[in-house]
N, C-alpha and C positions, 0 to 999 in steps of 0.2 A: 591599468593605473598610469596616469600621466607621469612623465619624468620632469624633474626640475633641476636645472643646472645653475648653480650660483657661481658666477665668475668673479674672483676677487683679485684685484691688482695689489701687489705688496705696498705697504705704507712707505712714506718718504724715507729715502736712505741717505746716509752720511757720505759725502764725497771728500771729507776732511783729510783722510790718509791716502795719499796718492800711491803709496807702496802696496796697498791692498789689491788683490785681484778682484775683478768685478764680482765674481762669485761670492766673495767673502765680505762684501760691504755690509755694515750693520745699519740698523735704522737710526735716524737722527731723533732729536728730542720731539719734534712734531710727529714723527712716525710712531714713537712710543705712546703719544697721547691719542692720535687718531685711531689706531687699531682697536683698542678697547671700546672707544666711543662708537665706532661703526658696528662693532659686534653687538653692543647694547641696542642700537637702532634696529638691528635684525630681530633681536629677541622681542622688542616691543611690538614688532609686526608678526610675531610668532613664526619666524623663519628660522628653523633649527635643522640644519642638514644632518643626515644620518652618518655621513662620512666626510672627512676632510682629506683632500688629496693636494699635495703641495710640491712645488719645485724645491729641491734641496738647498738652493742658494740661501744664504743666511737671512737676507732681508725678507724673502718670501716665507721661509720657515718660521721666522720670528713673528711675522704678521699672523700666520696660521695658528701659532701657539697662543697668541692673545685671543683670537676668536675661539679656539678650543676651550680655553680657560673660562671665558664668558658663557659658552654654550654647555659647560660642564662635560666636555669630552676630554678624556685623558690625552695628554700630548704624545703618549706612547702609541696612541691609536691613529695618529696622523700618518697617512700613507705617503711616503716620499717617492716621487717619480722623476728620475733624472731627465727624462725626455721633455719635461715641461720647460726646463731652463733653455732660453734662447730658441724656443720652439716657434715654428710657423703654424698656420692653420691645419695643414695636413698632419703634422706631428701631434697637435693637440687633439684632433679628431680621432687619431689612432689610440690615444690614451683614453678618451671618452668611450670609444666603442668597446673597450675592454672592461668597463665598469660592471659591477655585479648587478644583474637585472632584478635581484631581490630588493635592491635599494632604489628609492624613488626620488630622493633629494640629496644631491652631492655637491660639495663646495670644491672648486678648483682654484688654487692660489698660484699665481705666476706673474708674468712680466709682459710689458709692452715691447714691441708693437703687436706681438702675437695675440694677446687677449682682446685688444680692441678689434683687431681683424676678425677674430673668432666670433665675438658678439655680433658684429655686422654681417658676417657670413651666415650665421645660424638663424638670423632674424632680420626684421626690417628696422633694426635699431637706429641706423644712421648716427652712430656716436663718432664724433670727430676724433676724440682721444679720451680714453678712460684715465682720469686723474689718479694719482697715487691713493691707495686705500679705497678706491671706488668699488662698488658692487653692482653687478647686473644679474638679475634673476630671470632666467628664460625657461618657459614651460613648453614641453613637447607632447603631442598627443599619441605617444608610443608606449609600449610595454618593454621594449628592448632598447638599450642604449645604442646599439650598433645601427639602429634605424635613423638616428639623428644625422641630418645632412643639411645642405644649403637651404635657407629660407623655410625651415620646417618649424621654427620656434616663434614664440610670442613673448615679448618682453613684459614682465610683470612689474619690475622695479629697476630703476637706475638711480643710485644714490652715491654721494661722495661727500667727504668731510666738509667742504665749503658750501654745499648746496643750501644750507640754512642761511648763508650770507647773501645768496643770489637774490 
């Protein structure tokens, strides 16, 4: 059974409070609007991941919770992986290779530049920059997550909040 990785960059965050650590930055108003909207777009295309794995940083986890709610997944079932925060491609691959092979579609919520680099590394995506709250769905012809490596995936979907305006 092919594996599908849904890569989701966190929604727009709020830079208003300079005293906050980067890790603790919340979503801004637009972020709170975009996340449920993007989750609905996935549902319309019948893309419903079996598991949500997220960076524990507030803006990523809040985005993941919006998607979980829309996808009717309990927010308690979101798997938090501290390695995703500030991760490069190598660290992200390490997280992916440990995914449960029983699951065929998993959503990974995190941050740039790591996620854009990952999408480009795994496929021929040629994405210059994943905008906030964008999603990239990549399919791999493997049974095991650990087989996923450079240029083995095919992009099935790249969507982001402002794509309808383009």
